[in-house]
C-alpha positions in Angstrom: -14.4 -16.7 42.0 -11.6 -18.5 40.3 -8.0 -17.3 40.4 -7.2 -14.9 37.6 -3.7 -14.4 36.2 -1.8 -11.4 37.4 -0.9 -8.7 34.9 2.8 -9.1 34.1 3.0 -5.5 32.8 1.9 -3.7 36.0 2.0 -6.5 38.6 -1.0 -4.9 40.4 -4.1 -5.8 38.4 -5.4 -9.1 37.2 -6.2 -10.1 33.7 -9.9 -10.8 33.2 -11.4 -12.5 30.1 -13.9 -10.8 27.9 -16.2 -12.5 25.4 -18.0 -11.1 22.3 -20.2 -12.1 19.4 -19.1 -12.8 15.9 -20.6 -11.3 12.7 -23.2 -14.1 12.5 -24.1 -14.0 16.2 -21.9 -16.9 17.5 -20.3 -16.4 20.9 -16.6 -15.9 20.9 -15.3 -16.8 24.4 -12.2 -15.1 25.7 -11.8 -12.8 22.7 -9.8 -10.4 24.9 -8.0 -10.3 28.2 -7.9 -6.9 30.0 -6.0 -5.7 33.1 -8.2 -4.6 35.9 -5.8 -1.8 36.9 -7.1 1.3 35.0 -3.7 3.0 35.2 -2.2 0.1 33.3 -4.7 -0.5 30.5 -2.9 -3.6 29.1 -5.0 -5.8 26.9 -4.6 -8.7 24.5 -7.2 -9.5 21.9 -7.9 -11.7 18.9 -9.3 -10.1 15.7 -9.8 -12.2 12.6 -7.3 -14.8 13.8 -4.6 -12.3 14.7 -3.4 -11.4 18.2 -3.0 -7.8 19.0 -1.3 -6.6 22.2 -1.9 -3.0 23.4 -1.1 -0.8 26.3 -4.0 1.6 26.1 -7.8 1.0 26.2 -9.9 3.5 24.4 -13.6 3.9 24.4 -15.7 3.8 21.3 -19.0 5.4 20.4 -20.7 2.0 20.0 
């Protein structure tokens, strides 16, 4: 496995890249980066060309 960047918020977890699919089914690679430390919950994501940075991960009903 390749080296993943360390989370600079908690310094314990690593940031892992997540991919998704667009509205028309095209793959969006690295749409989000999420900390592997569940107590940290840091994430960074791209939505409609805008970057959002959060500190909490929440589950959805999807």
